[in-house]
Biotite code that builds the C-alpha atoms (Angstrom):
import biotite.structure as struc

atoms = struc.array([
    struc.Atom([123.852, -38.921, -216.312], chain_id="A", res_id=1, res_name="MET", atom_name="CA", element="C"),
    struc.Atom([125.117, -37.888, -212.868], chain_id="A", res_id=2, res_name="ASN", atom_name="CA", element="C"),
    struc.Atom([123.408, -38.967, -209.643], chain_id="A", res_id=3, res_name="ASP", atom_name="CA", element="C"),
    struc.Atom([122.146, -35.470, -208.768], chain_id="A", res_id=4, res_name="THR", atom_name="CA", element="C"),
    struc.Atom([120.353, -35.088, -212.105], chain_id="A", res_id=5, res_name="ARG", atom_name="CA", element="C"),
    struc.Atom([118.930, -38.607, -211.823], chain_id="A", res_id=6, res_name="ILE", atom_name="CA", element="C"),
    struc.Atom([117.640, -37.988, -208.302], chain_id="A", res_id=7, res_name="HIS", atom_name="CA", element="C"),
    struc.Atom([116.203, -34.597, -209.303], chain_id="A", res_id=8, res_name="THR", atom_name="CA", element="C"),
    struc.Atom([114.340, -36.156, -212.244], chain_id="A", res_id=9, res_name="ARG", atom_name="CA", element="C"),
    struc.Atom([113.112, -39.058, -210.101], chain_id="A", res_id=10, res_name="LEU", atom_name="CA", element="C"),
    struc.Atom([111.875, -36.643, -207.444], chain_id="A", res_id=11, res_name="LEU", atom_name="CA", element="C"),
    struc.Atom([110.102, -34.465, -210.023], chain_id="A", res_id=12, res_name="ALA", atom_name="CA", element="C"),
    struc.Atom([108.489, -37.475, -211.701], chain_id="A", res_id=13, res_name="LEU", atom_name="CA", element="C"),
    struc.Atom([107.461, -38.949, -208.352], chain_id="A", res_id=14, res_name="GLY", atom_name="CA", element="C"),
    struc.Atom([105.942, -35.663, -207.244], chain_id="A", res_id=15, res_name="LEU", atom_name="CA", element="C"),
    struc.Atom([104.008, -35.320, -210.501], chain_id="A", res_id=16, res_name="ALA", atom_name="CA", element="C"),
    struc.Atom([102.680, -38.865, -210.220], chain_id="A", res_id=17, res_name="LEU", atom_name="CA", element="C"),
    struc.Atom([101.801, -38.410, -206.543], chain_id="A", res_id=18, res_name="ALA", atom_name="CA", element="C"),
    struc.Atom([99.922, -35.173, -207.223], chain_id="A", res_id=19, res_name="LEU", atom_name="CA", element="C"),
    struc.Atom([98.054, -36.755, -210.106], chain_id="A", res_id=20, res_name="ALA", atom_name="CA", element="C"),
    struc.Atom([97.127, -39.723, -207.940], chain_id="A", res_id=21, res_name="ALA", atom_name="CA", element="C"),
    struc.Atom([95.731, -37.621, -205.112], chain_id="A", res_id=22, res_name="CYS", atom_name="CA", element="C"),
    struc.Atom([92.115, -37.949, -206.179], chain_id="A", res_id=23, res_name="SER", atom_name="CA", element="C"),
    struc.Atom([90.394, -39.896, -203.435], chain_id="A", res_id=24, res_name="THR", atom_name="CA", element="C"),
    struc.Atom([86.877, -39.402, -204.727], chain_id="A", res_id=25, res_name="ASN", atom_name="CA", element="C"),
    struc.Atom([85.705, -42.647, -206.292], chain_id="A", res_id=26, res_name="PRO", atom_name="CA", element="C"),
    struc.Atom([83.769, -41.967, -209.463], chain_id="A", res_id=27, res_name="THR", atom_name="CA", element="C"),
    struc.Atom([82.233, -44.056, -212.204], chain_id="A", res_id=28, res_name="GLY", atom_name="CA", element="C"),
    struc.Atom([81.260, -47.715, -212.275], chain_id="A", res_id=29, res_name="PRO", atom_name="CA", element="C"),
    struc.Atom([82.852, -50.464, -210.195], chain_id="A", res_id=30, res_name="GLY", atom_name="CA", element="C"),
    struc.Atom([85.731, -52.638, -211.383], chain_id="A", res_id=31, res_name="PRO", atom_name="CA", element="C"),
    struc.Atom([85.344, -54.905, -214.410], chain_id="A", res_id=32, res_name="VAL", atom_name="CA", element="C"),
    struc.Atom([87.424, -58.111, -214.459], chain_id="A", res_id=33, res_name="PRO", atom_name="CA", element="C"),
    struc.Atom([90.125, -58.058, -217.147], chain_id="A", res_id=34, res_name="ILE", atom_name="CA", element="C"),
    struc.Atom([88.581, -61.142, -218.734], chain_id="A", res_id=35, res_name="GLU", atom_name="CA", element="C"),
    struc.Atom([85.257, -59.279, -219.168], chain_id="A", res_id=36, res_name="GLU", atom_name="CA", element="C"),
    struc.Atom([86.820, -56.057, -220.421], chain_id="A", res_id=37, res_name="THR", atom_name="CA", element="C"),
    struc.Atom([86.046, -54.983, -223.982], chain_id="A", res_id=38, res_name="GLN", atom_name="CA", element="C"),
    struc.Atom([89.359, -53.879, -225.517], chain_id="A", res_id=39, res_name="PHE", atom_name="CA", element="C"),
    struc.Atom([89.475, -51.701, -228.624], chain_id="A", res_id=40, res_name="ALA", atom_name="CA", element="C"),
    struc.Atom([90.666, -53.762, -231.591], chain_id="A", res_id=41, res_name="SER", atom_name="CA", element="C"),
    struc.Atom([93.380, -51.152, -232.226], chain_id="A", res_id=42, res_name="SER", atom_name="CA", element="C"),
    struc.Atom([95.126, -52.303, -229.021], chain_id="A", res_id=43, res_name="LEU", atom_name="CA", element="C"),
    struc.Atom([95.608, -55.846, -230.324], chain_id="A", res_id=44, res_name="GLY", atom_name="CA", element="C"),
    struc.Atom([94.883, -57.422, -226.938], chain_id="A", res_id=45, res_name="ILE", atom_name="CA", element="C"),
    struc.Atom([94.579, -61.218, -227.028], chain_id="A", res_id=46, res_name="ASP", atom_name="CA", element="C"),
    struc.Atom([94.521, -62.407, -223.429], chain_id="A", res_id=47, res_name="LEU", atom_name="CA", element="C"),
    struc.Atom([94.809, -66.022, -224.577], chain_id="A", res_id=48, res_name="ALA", atom_name="CA", element="C"),
    struc.Atom([98.225, -65.203, -226.071], chain_id="A", res_id=49, res_name="ALA", atom_name="CA", element="C"),
    struc.Atom([99.427, -63.499, -222.882], chain_id="A", res_id=50, res_name="MET", atom_name="CA", element="C"),
    struc.Atom([100.807, -64.866, -219.629], chain_id="A", res_id=51, res_name="GLU", atom_name="CA", element="C"),
    struc.Atom([98.532, -64.299, -216.634], chain_id="A", res_id=52, res_name="ARG", atom_name="CA", element="C"),
    struc.Atom([100.435, -63.691, -213.406], chain_id="A", res_id=53, res_name="LEU", atom_name="CA", element="C"),
    struc.Atom([99.056, -64.735, -209.994], chain_id="A", res_id=54, res_name="GLU", atom_name="CA", element="C"),
    struc.Atom([98.149, -61.095, -209.306], chain_id="A", res_id=55, res_name="THR", atom_name="CA", element="C"),
    struc.Atom([95.865, -60.963, -212.351], chain_id="A", res_id=56, res_name="GLY", atom_name="CA", element="C"),
    struc.Atom([98.282, -58.863, -214.424], chain_id="A", res_id=57, res_name="VAL", atom_name="CA", element="C"),
    struc.Atom([98.757, -60.099, -218.000], chain_id="A", res_id=58, res_name="TYR", atom_name="CA", element="C"),
    struc.Atom([102.144, -59.757, -219.708], chain_id="A", res_id=59, res_name="ILE", atom_name="CA", element="C"),
    struc.Atom([103.368, -60.328, -223.245], chain_id="A", res_id=60, res_name="GLN", atom_name="CA", element="C"),
    struc.Atom([106.864, -59.733, -224.572], chain_id="A", res_id=61, res_name="ASP", atom_name="CA", element="C"),
    struc.Atom([106.508, -58.006, -227.920], chain_id="A", res_id=62, res_name="LEU", atom_name="CA", element="C"),
    struc.Atom([110.283, -57.875, -228.305], chain_id="A", res_id=63, res_name="GLU", atom_name="CA", element="C"),
    struc.Atom([112.670, -59.756, -226.031], chain_id="A", res_id=64, res_name="VAL", atom_name="CA", element="C"),
    struc.Atom([115.707, -57.723, -225.063], chain_id="A", res_id=65, res_name="GLY", atom_name="CA", element="C"),
    struc.Atom([119.188, -59.104, -224.626], chain_id="A", res_id=66, res_name="ASP", atom_name="CA", element="C"),
    struc.Atom([120.418, -56.846, -221.817], chain_id="A", res_id=67, res_name="GLY", atom_name="CA", element="C"),
    struc.Atom([120.156, -56.919, -218.042], chain_id="A", res_id=68, res_name="THR", atom_name="CA", element="C"),
    struc.Atom([116.906, -58.262, -216.595], chain_id="A", res_id=69, res_name="ALA", atom_name="CA", element="C"),
    struc.Atom([114.954, -55.876, -214.354], chain_id="A", res_id=70, res_name="ALA", atom_name="CA", element="C"),
    struc.Atom([114.379, -56.753, -210.709], chain_id="A", res_id=71, res_name="GLU", atom_name="CA", element="C"),
    struc.Atom([112.278, -55.129, -207.995], chain_id="A", res_id=72, res_name="VAL", atom_name="CA", element="C"),
    struc.Atom([114.303, -52.293, -206.444], chain_id="A", res_id=73, res_name="GLY", atom_name="CA", element="C"),
    struc.Atom([116.255, -51.496, -209.620], chain_id="A", res_id=74, res_name="ASP", atom_name="CA", element="C"),
    struc.Atom([116.467, -48.039, -211.167], chain_id="A", res_id=75, res_name="SER", atom_name="CA", element="C"),
    struc.Atom([114.966, -48.230, -214.637], chain_id="A", res_id=76, res_name="LEU", atom_name="CA", element="C"),
    struc.Atom([114.855, -45.961, -217.668], chain_id="A", res_id=77, res_name="TRP", atom_name="CA", element="C"),
    struc.Atom([111.789, -46.628, -219.791], chain_id="A", res_id=78, res_name="VAL", atom_name="CA", element="C"),
    struc.Atom([109.626, -45.416, -222.605], chain_id="A", res_id=79, res_name="HIS", atom_name="CA", element="C"),
    struc.Atom([105.947, -46.292, -222.255], chain_id="A", res_id=80, res_name="TYR", atom_name="CA", element="C"),
    struc.Atom([102.527, -45.717, -223.700], chain_id="A", res_id=81, res_name="GLU", atom_name="CA", element="C"),
    struc.Atom([99.399, -45.975, -221.554], chain_id="A", res_id=82, res_name="LEU", atom_name="CA", element="C"),
    struc.Atom([95.928, -46.681, -222.941], chain_id="A", res_id=83, res_name="TRP", atom_name="CA", element="C"),
    struc.Atom([92.463, -47.132, -221.559], chain_id="A", res_id=84, res_name="LEU", atom_name="CA", element="C"),
    struc.Atom([90.704, -50.293, -222.803], chain_id="A", res_id=85, res_name="PRO", atom_name="CA", element="C"),
    struc.Atom([88.605, -48.215, -225.234], chain_id="A", res_id=86, res_name="ASP", atom_name="CA", element="C"),
    struc.Atom([91.802, -47.329, -227.115], chain_id="A", res_id=87, res_name="GLY", atom_name="CA", element="C"),
    struc.Atom([92.242, -43.834, -225.654], chain_id="A", res_id=88, res_name="THR", atom_name="CA", element="C"),
    struc.Atom([95.944, -42.981, -225.438], chain_id="A", res_id=89, res_name="LEU", atom_name="CA", element="C"),
    struc.Atom([96.366, -41.425, -221.985], chain_id="A", res_id=90, res_name="VAL", atom_name="CA", element="C"),
    struc.Atom([100.103, -40.891, -221.943], chain_id="A", res_id=91, res_name="GLN", atom_name="CA", element="C"),
    struc.Atom([103.151, -41.306, -224.163], chain_id="A", res_id=92, res_name="ASP", atom_name="CA", element="C"),
    struc.Atom([106.401, -40.909, -222.230], chain_id="A", res_id=93, res_name="SER", atom_name="CA", element="C"),
    struc.Atom([108.289, -39.854, -225.345], chain_id="A", res_id=94, res_name="LYS", atom_name="CA", element="C"),
    struc.Atom([106.052, -36.780, -225.552], chain_id="A", res_id=95, res_name="GLU", atom_name="CA", element="C"),
    struc.Atom([106.362, -36.138, -221.807], chain_id="A", res_id=96, res_name="LEU", atom_name="CA", element="C"),
    struc.Atom([110.146, -36.261, -221.696], chain_id="A", res_id=97, res_name="ASN", atom_name="CA", element="C"),
    struc.Atom([111.391, -35.023, -225.081], chain_id="A", res_id=98, res_name="ASP", atom_name="CA", element="C"),
    struc.Atom([111.946, -38.584, -226.345], chain_id="A", res_id=99, res_name="ASP", atom_name="CA", element="C"),
    struc.Atom([114.291, -39.374, -223.437], chain_id="A", res_id=100, res_name="LYS", atom_name="CA", element="C"),
    struc.Atom([113.624, -42.443, -221.273], chain_id="A", res_id=101, res_name="PRO", atom_name="CA", element="C"),
    struc.Atom([111.768, -41.788, -218.015], chain_id="A", res_id=102, res_name="ILE", atom_name="CA", element="C"),
    struc.Atom([113.757, -42.720, -214.889], chain_id="A", res_id=103, res_name="PRO", atom_name="CA", element="C"),
    struc.Atom([111.959, -44.583, -212.109], chain_id="A", res_id=104, res_name="LEU", atom_name="CA", element="C"),
    struc.Atom([112.622, -47.047, -209.323], chain_id="A", res_id=105, res_name="VAL", atom_name="CA", element="C"),
    struc.Atom([110.808, -50.368, -209.524], chain_id="A", res_id=106, res_name="LEU", atom_name="CA", element="C"),
    struc.Atom([109.176, -50.263, -206.096], chain_id="A", res_id=107, res_name="VAL", atom_name="CA", element="C"),
    struc.Atom([105.476, -50.163, -205.343], chain_id="A", res_id=108, res_name="GLY", atom_name="CA", element="C"),
    struc.Atom([103.162, -47.657, -203.720], chain_id="A", res_id=109, res_name="PRO", atom_name="CA", element="C"),
    struc.Atom([103.137, -45.385, -201.880], chain_id="A", res_id=110, res_name="PRO", atom_name="CA", element="C"),
    struc.Atom([106.583, -44.188, -203.039], chain_id="A", res_id=111, res_name="HIS", atom_name="CA", element="C"),
    struc.Atom([106.924, -45.905, -206.388], chain_id="A", res_id=112, res_name="GLY", atom_name="CA", element="C"),
    struc.Atom([105.059, -47.134, -209.419], chain_id="A", res_id=113, res_name="VAL", atom_name="CA", element="C"),
    struc.Atom([101.690, -48.871, -209.494], chain_id="A", res_id=114, res_name="ILE", atom_name="CA", element="C"),
    struc.Atom([101.628, -52.462, -208.247], chain_id="A", res_id=115, res_name="SER", atom_name="CA", element="C"),
    struc.Atom([100.933, -53.788, -211.754], chain_id="A", res_id=116, res_name="GLY", atom_name="CA", element="C"),
    struc.Atom([104.372, -52.594, -212.866], chain_id="A", res_id=117, res_name="TRP", atom_name="CA", element="C"),
    struc.Atom([106.055, -54.235, -209.852], chain_id="A", res_id=118, res_name="VAL", atom_name="CA", element="C"),
    struc.Atom([104.265, -57.440, -210.889], chain_id="A", res_id=119, res_name="ASP", atom_name="CA", element="C"),
    struc.Atom([104.826, -57.221, -214.640], chain_id="A", res_id=120, res_name="GLY", atom_name="CA", element="C"),
    struc.Atom([108.263, -55.688, -215.236], chain_id="A", res_id=121, res_name="ILE", atom_name="CA", element="C"),
    struc.Atom([110.646, -58.049, -213.349], chain_id="A", res_id=122, res_name="PRO", atom_name="CA", element="C"),
    struc.Atom([112.424, -60.387, -215.747], chain_id="A", res_id=123, res_name="GLY", atom_name="CA", element="C"),
    struc.Atom([112.073, -57.957, -218.644], chain_id="A", res_id=124, res_name="MET", atom_name="CA", element="C"),
    struc.Atom([115.434, -57.339, -220.335], chain_id="A", res_id=125, res_name="ARG", atom_name="CA", element="C"),
    struc.Atom([117.010, -54.104, -221.556], chain_id="A", res_id=126, res_name="VAL", atom_name="CA", element="C"),
    struc.Atom([116.158, -53.626, -225.222], chain_id="A", res_id=127, res_name="GLY", atom_name="CA", element="C"),
    struc.Atom([112.815, -55.397, -224.853], chain_id="A", res_id=128, res_name="GLY", atom_name="CA", element="C"),
    struc.Atom([109.231, -54.211, -225.162], chain_id="A", res_id=129, res_name="THR", atom_name="CA", element="C"),
    struc.Atom([106.491, -55.691, -222.999], chain_id="A", res_id=130, res_name="ARG", atom_name="CA", element="C"),
    struc.Atom([102.735, -55.248, -223.015], chain_id="A", res_id=131, res_name="ARG", atom_name="CA", element="C"),
    struc.Atom([101.059, -55.137, -219.611], chain_id="A", res_id=132, res_name="LEU", atom_name="CA", element="C"),
    struc.Atom([97.300, -55.446, -219.090], chain_id="A", res_id=133, res_name="VAL", atom_name="CA", element="C"),
    struc.Atom([96.698, -54.376, -215.519], chain_id="A", res_id=134, res_name="ILE", atom_name="CA", element="C"),
    struc.Atom([93.490, -54.821, -213.520], chain_id="A", res_id=135, res_name="PRO", atom_name="CA", element="C"),
    struc.Atom([92.251, -51.703, -211.741], chain_id="A", res_id=136, res_name="SER", atom_name="CA", element="C"),
    struc.Atom([93.094, -53.045, -208.285], chain_id="A", res_id=137, res_name="GLU", atom_name="CA", element="C"),
    struc.Atom([96.791, -53.288, -209.346], chain_id="A", res_id=138, res_name="ARG", atom_name="CA", element="C"),
    struc.Atom([96.616, -49.752, -210.850], chain_id="A", res_id=139, res_name="ALA", atom_name="CA", element="C"),
    struc.Atom([94.695, -46.846, -209.279], chain_id="A", res_id=140, res_name="TYR", atom_name="CA", element="C"),
    struc.Atom([91.658, -48.771, -207.972], chain_id="A", res_id=141, res_name="GLY", atom_name="CA", element="C"),
    struc.Atom([88.715, -46.592, -206.937], chain_id="A", res_id=142, res_name="PRO", atom_name="CA", element="C"),
    struc.Atom([90.612, -43.325, -207.420], chain_id="A", res_id=143, res_name="SER", atom_name="CA", element="C"),
    struc.Atom([90.262, -41.331, -210.604], chain_id="A", res_id=144, res_name="ALA", atom_name="CA", element="C"),
    struc.Atom([93.472, -39.818, -211.991], chain_id="A", res_id=145, res_name="MET", atom_name="CA", element="C"),
    struc.Atom([93.187, -36.171, -212.952], chain_id="A", res_id=146, res_name="ARG", atom_name="CA", element="C"),
    struc.Atom([95.322, -33.825, -215.001], chain_id="A", res_id=147, res_name="ASP", atom_name="CA", element="C"),
    struc.Atom([96.704, -30.557, -213.627], chain_id="A", res_id=148, res_name="GLN", atom_name="CA", element="C"),
    struc.Atom([93.426, -28.696, -214.201], chain_id="A", res_id=149, res_name="VAL", atom_name="CA", element="C"),
    struc.Atom([91.214, -31.386, -212.675], chain_id="A", res_id=150, res_name="GLY", atom_name="CA", element="C"),
    struc.Atom([89.965, -33.243, -215.746], chain_id="A", res_id=151, res_name="ASN", atom_name="CA", element="C"),
    struc.Atom([89.641, -37.011, -215.277], chain_id="A", res_id=152, res_name="VAL", atom_name="CA", element="C"),
    struc.Atom([92.208, -38.744, -217.485], chain_id="A", res_id=153, res_name="ILE", atom_name="CA", element="C"),
    struc.Atom([91.870, -42.222, -215.957], chain_id="A", res_id=154, res_name="ILE", atom_name="CA", element="C"),
    struc.Atom([88.430, -43.016, -214.560], chain_id="A", res_id=155, res_name="PRO", atom_name="CA", element="C"),
    struc.Atom([88.125, -44.845, -211.259], chain_id="A", res_id=156, res_name="ALA", atom_name="CA", element="C"),
    struc.Atom([88.302, -48.655, -211.486], chain_id="A", res_id=157, res_name="HIS", atom_name="CA", element="C"),
    struc.Atom([90.034, -48.515, -214.877], chain_id="A", res_id=158, res_name="SER", atom_name="CA", element="C"),
    struc.Atom([91.903, -51.495, -216.229], chain_id="A", res_id=159, res_name="ASN", atom_name="CA", element="C"),
    struc.Atom([95.011, -50.244, -218.039], chain_id="A", res_id=160, res_name="LEU", atom_name="CA", element="C"),
    struc.Atom([97.129, -51.252, -221.018], chain_id="A", res_id=161, res_name="VAL", atom_name="CA", element="C"),
    struc.Atom([100.819, -50.334, -221.165], chain_id="A", res_id=162, res_name="PHE", atom_name="CA", element="C"),
    struc.Atom([103.559, -50.951, -223.691], chain_id="A", res_id=163, res_name="GLU", atom_name="CA", element="C"),
    struc.Atom([106.899, -50.555, -221.944], chain_id="A", res_id=164, res_name="VAL", atom_name="CA", element="C"),
    struc.Atom([110.296, -50.376, -223.614], chain_id="A", res_id=165, res_name="GLU", atom_name="CA", element="C"),
    struc.Atom([113.163, -50.980, -221.188], chain_id="A", res_id=166, res_name="LEU", atom_name="CA", element="C"),
    struc.Atom([116.096, -48.724, -222.092], chain_id="A", res_id=167, res_name="ALA", atom_name="CA", element="C"),
    struc.Atom([118.386, -49.271, -219.090], chain_id="A", res_id=168, res_name="ASP", atom_name="CA", element="C"),
    struc.Atom([118.620, -50.993, -215.690], chain_id="A", res_id=169, res_name="VAL", atom_name="CA", element="C"),
    struc.Atom([120.845, -50.093, -212.757], chain_id="A", res_id=170, res_name="ARG", atom_name="CA", element="C"),
    struc.Atom([121.079, -52.098, -209.545], chain_id="A", res_id=171, res_name="ARG", atom_name="CA", element="C"),
    struc.Atom([121.055, -50.244, -206.229], chain_id="A", res_id=172, res_name="PRO", atom_name="CA", element="C"),
    struc.Atom([124.584, -49.353, -205.171], chain_id="A", res_id=173, res_name="GLY", atom_name="CA", element="C"),
    struc.Atom([126.046, -49.393, -208.703], chain_id="A", res_id=174, res_name="THR", atom_name="CA", element="C"),
    struc.Atom([126.964, -46.420, -210.891], chain_id="A", res_id=175, res_name="ASP", atom_name="CA", element="C"),
])
């Protein structure tokens, strides 16, 4: 994929995420610690079997890849699924992008992904799949995420569950 197409896709994705994140009206209950969160059994979350990072993000490699390990600042191509703790599937990147990996840069807010990804993705290898359980303060905090017509898709103070498949990694300054 040439650089112009990559940058155009990254810009479009970033704009879509920024617009979706622009809700500054806190709604709903306050934050619930991950350890007190009731996860739907369909998600298969077992915090005791996961690694807890210093930031409070939990990670678990479901499949260890054998390719390049991701680092902060890298350009990544990923597939992901995002769930609320009650088991509601919020987003499936394969549906969003015609089964093509989503390009992104592993940098944090305000110009990148949520902090929980910057915490939980480094060290993951191409070909691997990792589960992330992210506390609300490392996700969208007190802001509700809304769809294009204004419906709340992620309530304020939501803890989030992701499954991320790393398809490719490119270091800054490389082709």
